C-alpha positions as CSV (number, residue, x, y, z in Angstrom):
1,M,-6.9,39.1,11.0
2,S,-9.6,36.6,10.1
3,R,-10.7,34.0,12.6
4,L,-9.1,31.2,10.3
5,G,-6.0,33.3,10.0
6,A,-5.7,33.8,13.8
7,L,-6.3,30.1,14.3
8,G,-3.6,29.3,11.9
9,A,-1.1,31.5,13.6
10,R,-1.8,30.0,17.0
11,L,-1.5,26.4,15.5
12,Y,1.8,27.5,13.8
13,R,3.1,28.7,17.2
14,G,2.0,25.6,19.0
15,E,-0.4,27.5,21.3
16,V,-3.3,25.3,20.4
17,G,-3.7,22.0,18.6
18,Y,-5.6,18.7,18.1
19,D,-3.9,15.4,19.0
20,F,-4.0,13.8,15.7
21,I,-1.3,11.3,16.6
22,G,-2.8,10.4,19.9
23,K,-6.1,9.5,18.3
24,R,-4.6,7.8,15.3
25,K,-6.1,4.3,16.0
26,F,-9.5,5.8,15.6
27,W,-8.5,7.5,12.2
28,Y,-6.9,4.1,11.1
29,A,-10.1,2.3,12.0
30,L,-12.2,4.8,10.0
31,S,-9.9,4.6,7.1
32,I,-9.9,0.9,7.0
33,L,-13.8,1.0,7.1
34,I,-13.8,3.4,4.2
35,T,-11.3,1.3,2.2
36,I,-13.3,-1.9,2.8
37,A,-16.5,-0.2,1.6
38,A,-14.6,1.0,-1.6
39,I,-13.2,-2.5,-2.3
40,A,-16.6,-4.1,-1.7
41,G,-18.3,-1.6,-4.1
42,V,-15.8,-2.6,-6.8
43,M,-16.2,-6.3,-6.2
44,V,-20.1,-6.2,-5.9
45,R,-21.0,-3.5,-8.4
46,G,-18.0,-3.4,-10.5
47,L,-16.8,-0.4,-12.6
48,N,-18.9,1.1,-15.4
49,M,-16.3,0.9,-18.1
50,G,-16.8,3.4,-21.0
51,I,-17.0,2.5,-24.6
52,E,-13.3,3.2,-25.0
53,F,-12.6,0.2,-22.8
54,K,-15.4,-2.2,-23.8
55,G,-15.5,-1.2,-27.5
56,G,-18.7,-0.2,-29.4
57,A,-20.2,2.6,-31.4
58,V,-20.9,6.2,-31.0
59,F,-23.9,7.6,-33.0
60,T,-24.1,11.3,-33.6
61,V,-27.7,12.2,-34.4
62,P,-28.8,15.7,-35.8
63,S,-31.4,17.7,-34.3
64,T,-34.6,15.8,-33.5
65,S,-37.7,16.3,-31.4
66,V,-37.4,13.0,-29.6
67,S,-36.6,13.2,-25.9
68,V,-33.4,11.9,-24.3
69,T,-35.3,9.2,-22.5
70,Q,-37.1,7.9,-25.6
71,A,-33.9,8.0,-27.5
72,R,-32.2,5.8,-24.9
73,T,-35.1,3.3,-25.0
74,D,-34.9,3.2,-28.8
75,A,-31.2,2.7,-28.7
76,Q,-31.3,-0.1,-26.2
77,E,-34.1,-1.9,-28.1
78,A,-32.3,-1.6,-31.4
79,S,-29.0,-2.8,-30.0
80,G,-29.8,-5.1,-27.2
81,H,-27.2,-3.2,-25.0
82,D,-27.3,-0.4,-22.5
83,A,-27.0,3.1,-24.2
84,I,-25.8,6.4,-23.0
85,V,-27.5,9.4,-24.5
86,Q,-26.4,12.9,-24.2
87,K,-28.1,16.1,-25.5
88,L,-25.8,18.3,-27.7
89,G,-25.9,22.1,-27.8
90,N,-27.2,22.1,-31.5
91,G,-30.2,20.0,-30.5
92,G,-28.8,16.7,-31.6
93,M,-27.8,13.8,-29.5
94,R,-24.8,11.6,-28.9
95,I,-25.6,7.9,-28.4
96,Q,-23.0,5.4,-27.0
97,V,-23.7,1.7,-27.4
98,T,-21.1,-0.7,-26.1
99,E,-20.0,-4.0,-27.6
100,L,-21.1,-3.5,-31.1
101,D,-19.2,-4.8,-34.2
102,T,-19.4,-3.2,-37.6
103,K,-22.4,-5.3,-38.9
104,Q,-24.4,-4.7,-35.7
105,A,-23.5,-0.9,-35.8
106,D,-25.0,-0.6,-39.3
107,S,-28.3,-2.3,-38.4
108,V,-28.5,-0.1,-35.2
109,R,-27.9,3.0,-37.3
110,T,-30.7,2.1,-39.7
111,Q,-33.1,1.3,-36.9
112,L,-32.2,4.6,-35.0
113,A,-32.9,6.6,-38.3
114,K,-36.4,5.2,-38.3
115,D,-37.2,5.6,-34.6
116,L,-35.7,9.1,-34.4
117,N,-37.3,10.2,-37.7
118,V,-34.0,11.5,-39.1
119,D,-32.1,10.8,-42.3
120,E,-29.8,7.8,-42.0
121,A,-27.2,9.6,-44.0
122,K,-26.9,12.3,-41.5
123,I,-26.3,9.9,-38.5
124,N,-22.5,9.8,-38.1
125,A,-21.3,6.4,-36.7
126,E,-17.9,5.8,-35.1
127,L,-16.6,2.4,-34.1
128,V,-14.2,2.1,-31.1
129,G,-12.4,-1.3,-30.7
130,P,-11.8,-2.8,-27.3
131,S,-8.1,-3.2,-28.0
132,W,-7.7,0.6,-28.1
133,G,-9.0,0.7,-24.5
134,A,-6.8,-2.2,-23.4
135,T,-3.8,-0.3,-24.7
136,I,-4.8,2.9,-22.8
137,A,-5.3,0.8,-19.6
138,N,-1.9,-0.8,-19.9
139,K,-0.2,2.4,-20.3
140,A,-2.0,4.0,-17.5
141,W,-0.9,1.0,-15.2
142,T,2.6,1.3,-16.5
143,G,2.6,5.1,-15.9
144,L,1.1,4.6,-12.4
145,G,3.8,2.0,-11.6
146,I,6.6,4.1,-12.7
147,F,5.3,7.0,-10.7
148,M,5.0,5.0,-7.6
149,V,8.5,3.7,-7.9
150,L,9.9,7.2,-8.5
151,V,8.0,8.7,-5.6
152,V,9.3,6.1,-3.2
153,I,12.9,6.6,-4.3
154,Y,12.7,10.4,-4.1
155,L,11.1,10.4,-0.7
156,A,13.6,7.8,0.7
157,I,16.4,10.1,-0.5
158,A,15.0,13.4,0.5
159,F,13.5,12.3,3.7
160,E,13.8,8.7,4.8
161,W,12.3,5.2,3.9
162,R,9.6,5.4,6.6
163,M,8.2,8.6,5.1
164,A,8.4,7.0,1.6
165,V,6.4,3.9,2.8
166,A,3.8,6.1,4.6
167,A,3.3,8.3,1.4
168,L,2.9,5.1,-0.7
169,V,0.2,3.8,1.6
170,A,-1.5,7.2,1.5
171,L,-1.4,7.2,-2.3
172,I,-2.8,3.7,-2.5
173,H,-5.6,4.7,0.0
174,D,-6.5,7.6,-2.1
175,L,-6.7,5.7,-5.3
176,T,-8.7,2.9,-3.7
177,I,-11.3,5.3,-2.3
178,T,-11.6,7.1,-5.6
179,V,-12.1,3.9,-7.6
180,G,-14.6,2.7,-5.1
181,V,-16.7,5.8,-5.3
182,Y,-16.9,5.3,-9.0
183,A,-18.1,1.8,-8.6
184,L,-20.8,3.0,-5.9
185,V,-22.0,6.0,-7.9
186,G,-21.9,4.1,-11.2
187,F,-20.2,6.9,-13.2
188,E,-18.6,5.8,-16.4
189,V,-15.0,5.2,-16.5
190,T,-13.3,6.7,-19.4
191,P,-9.8,7.9,-20.4
192,G,-10.6,11.2,-18.7
193,T,-11.1,9.2,-15.4
194,V,-7.7,7.7,-15.9
195,I,-6.2,11.2,-16.3
196,G,-8.0,12.4,-13.2
197,L,-6.6,9.5,-11.2
198,L,-3.1,10.2,-12.2
199,T,-3.6,13.9,-11.5
200,I,-4.8,13.4,-7.9
201,L,-1.6,11.6,-7.0
202,G,0.4,14.8,-7.4
203,Y,-2.1,16.8,-5.2
204,S,-2.1,14.1,-2.6
205,L,1.7,13.9,-2.5
206,Y,2.0,17.7,-2.3
207,D,0.0,17.9,1.1
208,T,2.0,14.9,2.5
209,V,5.3,16.3,1.6
210,V,4.5,19.7,3.2
211,V,3.9,17.9,6.5
212,F,6.9,15.7,6.1
213,D,9.1,18.7,5.5
214,S,7.9,20.4,8.7
215,L,8.4,17.1,10.6
216,K,11.9,16.6,9.2
217,E,12.9,20.1,10.2
218,G,11.3,19.9,13.7
219,S,12.7,16.4,14.5
220,N,16.4,17.4,13.5
221,G,18.6,16.4,16.5
222,I,15.5,15.1,18.5
223,T,17.5,12.7,20.5
224,K,19.6,15.5,22.1
225,Q,16.7,16.8,24.0
226,T,14.3,15.3,26.7
227,R,11.2,17.6,26.4
228,W,9.3,16.1,23.5
229,T,8.7,12.6,22.0
230,Y,8.7,12.0,18.2
231,S,5.0,11.6,18.2
232,E,4.5,14.9,19.9
233,I,6.7,16.7,17.3
234,A,4.8,14.9,14.4
235,N,1.6,16.2,16.0
236,R,2.9,19.7,16.1
237,S,3.9,19.4,12.5
238,I,0.5,18.4,11.4
239,N,-1.1,21.3,13.4
240,S,1.3,23.8,12.1
241,T,0.4,22.9,8.4
242,L,-3.2,22.3,9.1
243,V,-4.7,25.5,7.9
244,R,-2.5,25.6,5.0
245,S,-3.6,22.2,3.9
246,I,-7.2,23.2,4.4
247,N,-6.8,26.4,2.4
248,T,-5.0,24.7,-0.5
249,T,-7.6,21.8,-0.7
250,V,-10.6,24.1,-0.6
251,V,-9.3,26.4,-3.3
252,A,-8.6,23.3,-5.4
253,L,-11.9,21.7,-4.7
254,L,-14.0,24.8,-5.7
255,P,-13.5,24.8,-9.4
256,V,-13.7,21.0,-9.5
257,A,-17.0,21.2,-7.7
258,G,-18.2,23.7,-10.3
259,L,-17.3,21.2,-13.0
260,L,-19.0,18.2,-11.2
261,F,-22.1,19.8,-9.7
262,I,-22.9,22.7,-12.0
263,G,-21.3,21.4,-15.3
264,G,-22.2,17.8,-15.0
265,G,-25.3,18.0,-12.8
266,F,-27.1,21.3,-13.4
267,L,-26.2,22.0,-17.0
268,G,-26.3,18.3,-17.9
269,A,-22.7,18.1,-19.4
270,G,-22.2,14.5,-18.6
271,M,-18.9,14.2,-20.2
272,L,-17.4,16.3,-17.4
273,N,-18.3,13.9,-14.8
274,D,-15.7,11.3,-15.7
275,I,-12.8,13.5,-14.8
276,S,-14.4,15.8,-12.3
277,L,-15.6,13.2,-9.9
278,S,-12.1,11.6,-9.8
279,L,-10.6,14.9,-9.1
280,F,-13.1,15.9,-6.4
281,V,-12.8,12.6,-4.5
282,G,-9.1,12.3,-4.9
283,L,-8.3,15.9,-3.7
284,A,-10.6,15.4,-0.6
285,A,-9.1,12.0,0.1
286,G,-5.5,13.2,-0.4
287,A,-5.9,16.0,2.1
288,Y,-7.5,13.5,4.6
289,S,-4.7,10.8,4.2
290,S,-1.8,13.4,4.6
291,I,-3.2,14.4,8.0
292,F,-4.8,11.3,9.3
293,I,-2.7,8.4,7.7
294,A,0.8,9.4,6.4
295,T,2.1,11.3,9.4
296,P,0.7,9.1,12.1
297,L,2.1,6.1,10.2
298,V,5.5,7.7,10.1
299,A,5.3,8.2,13.9
300,D,4.3,4.5,14.4
301,L,7.2,3.3,12.2
302,K,9.7,5.8,13.8
303,E,9.0,4.9,17.2
304,R,10.1,1.4,16.6
305,D,13.6,2.7,16.3
306,P,15.7,1.9,19.4
307,Q,16.9,5.5,19.7
308,I,13.4,7.0,19.5
309,K,12.2,4.4,21.9
310,A,15.0,5.3,24.5
311,L,14.0,8.9,23.9
312,K,10.4,8.4,24.8
313,K,11.3,6.6,27.9
314,R,13.7,9.4,28.9
315,V,11.0,12.0,28.2
316,L,8.3,10.2,30.2
317,A,10.7,9.5,33.1
318,K,11.6,13.2,33.3
319,R,7.9,14.1,33.4
320,A,7.1,11.5,36.0
321,S,10.0,12.8,38.2
322,A,8.8,16.4,37.7
323,A,5.3,15.3,38.8
324,A,6.6,13.5,41.7
325,K,8.3,16.7,42.9
326,G,5.3,18.8,42.2
327,E,7.1,20.7,39.5
328,P,5.3,21.9,36.3
329,A,5.3,19.3,33.6
330,E,7.3,20.2,30.5
331,G,5.8,18.7,27.3
332,P,3.2,19.1,24.6
333,S,1.1,21.5,26.7
334,D,4.0,24.0,27.2
335,G,3.7,27.4,25.6
336,A,6.0,28.8,22.9
337,D,8.2,30.5,25.5
338,A,8.6,27.4,27.6
339,L,11.9,26.7,26.0
340,E,13.5,30.0,27.0
341,D,14.8,28.8,30.3
342,A,16.3,25.5,29.0
343,P,18.3,26.2,25.8
344,E,20.2,23.0,26.3
345,D,17.1,21.0,25.6
346,V,16.2,22.8,22.5
347,V,15.9,20.6,19.4
348,P,18.8,22.0,17.1
349,G,17.6,23.4,13.9
350,A,13.9,22.9,14.8
351,A,11.5,25.1,13.1
352,P,8.9,27.2,15.1
353,A,6.2,25.4,13.2
354,A,7.2,22.2,14.8
355,A,8.7,21.4,18.2
356,V,10.2,24.8,19.1
357,A,7.7,27.3,18.1
358,G,8.9,30.8,18.8
359,Q,12.5,29.7,19.7
360,R,15.4,31.5,18.1
361,G,17.7,28.6,17.7
362,R,21.2,28.6,16.3
363,G,21.1,29.3,12.6
364,G,17.4,29.0,12.7
365,R,14.5,31.6,12.0
366,G,13.9,34.5,14.4
367,R,11.1,34.8,16.8
368,P,7.9,36.5,15.6
369,S,7.7,40.0,16.8
370,G,6.3,40.4,20.3
371,S,6.6,36.9,21.5
372,G,8.6,36.7,24.7
373,R,11.8,38.4,25.6
374,R,14.8,38.9,23.5
375,R,18.0,37.2,24.1
């Protein structure tokens, strides 16, 4: 078995783990700093909106000996606006100039033909109105709003309202960071970017739901035991799904990284950047938020519940009493077989991946082979 696989198995059984919940204040602070930086980037630098949102003209120029840099300079001088120039596979160029009307586009086309030494009739000009981009943006906002509402309703029904709130906060966090990166990097925002932003919501939600499902199963009947607090079970749920989250995220990031760094950077296919950057940043942020934001936030909200508060007091009181008597403490440091001697304290229905790793509960899954004695 590989080292990562062995680590994943030990995390799943609860033999090792990182205290994500206990250090949640640090991760909250880090997330807040990143979010503030993203918002500041949007406010200070703004978004580089593409021609589809600003309106303008796209000129397709046939093969020419003029360099991309020179063509960009000529287009900016002819139009008085910033221009984006991309080299095409046939040796031609695609020149985008924002905020041009029909009359201006005709004069720019004539001037480009002279500067680039090509036949004006062979330069194809396409005009894009800003109203089209506004329509796309409005539909995107509408789709995003509907998606958020449906997500909250579904999670509130399938899990509980606290998990729905935590998932919503994580989604907003992921979107904010992704938009902030676009502002800081200066990549152009196009309809492809919007598609990428909507796509990452599903990936972000997937990782979050995986942890929530483990937490829901592990905390079933939690108030009937006095061995673990809700936060400790939440922490076990994160650890038991950690390697799975890492594996799925890395596998998803590899092809996106190929589009971004090889396709958009090395090969110069700049049109790939608009969607690949949003996917790359969003996937990474989604994996981060599901571990460091969503689940810790659920634990914070849950432990305000009177029953969970009372449970925490009972658990801590029991540990303090055991420590005073010099007895071994029972809690998050216990091994998988620590539950064997006290079946009455087992969390009913809990999964091995969560609070009762390795325990054969009533109606639950069996113990992995070789772990402890049989009943």
